[in-house]
Residue, then its C-alpha position, 0 to 999 in steps of 0.5 A: m366533378a361536383a360543384n357547390v354554389t356558395s354565393v351570389f353577387m347582387y348589384v343593388e341601387n342602395v347597398l345600405k338599404s339592401l343590407e338592412f333588408y337582408n339583415e333585419i328581414v331575412g336574418a342574414e348575418v353581416a360578415q363584412i362591410h367595405a368602402e374604398k376609403e373611410g367615410a366613402p359609400i359602401s362598395l361591398a357588403i358581405l352577408k351570410v345566410g347559413g352557409f350561403t353568402i350574399m355579396l351586395h355591390p352598388q350598381e352605380p359604378h357599373a351603370e353602363d352594364f345595366d343600361g336598359a336592364r331591369v335588375g332582379v328580373g330573370i333570377h329567382l332565388q330560394m331559401r329555407v326557413d324553419n317555419v314558412d308561415d312564421f317567416y311570412q308573418h315576420c315579413i309583414d310585421q316588418g313592413a318590408f314584404l312585397s308579395v309576388s305569390g301571396e300567402p304561403t301555399d303547399q305546392s304539388w312538389g311537396w314544398r310550402e312556400f311564398a315568394l317575395k321581392d327585395l328592394d331591387g326586384f330580386v325574387w326569393s321563395 
């Protein structure tokens, strides 16, 4: 049976700041925002990047699950953009660029890429 990965759940320190990062920097479309009640903090933000869904959840209600863990460590996500160099410059221009690998580089496997971290340490190429 073939599988198709459709989404990722990401537990973040600040859902609003992460939502802004993914919307403004990555260009993710905000699909839904949920709160337990009106005026309450965001409990879930759903964003779309092409056919892929990013679901942002606050870490705080799951604090014991993260005790001693560093969020974002051990996972490396990848996305495809129309122009890697333009996207790299966009990240720098927006002031939200946290470099992992430096400038875009042509890789031996045929991809041109660079890596960056989001606000919680999730790495994207």
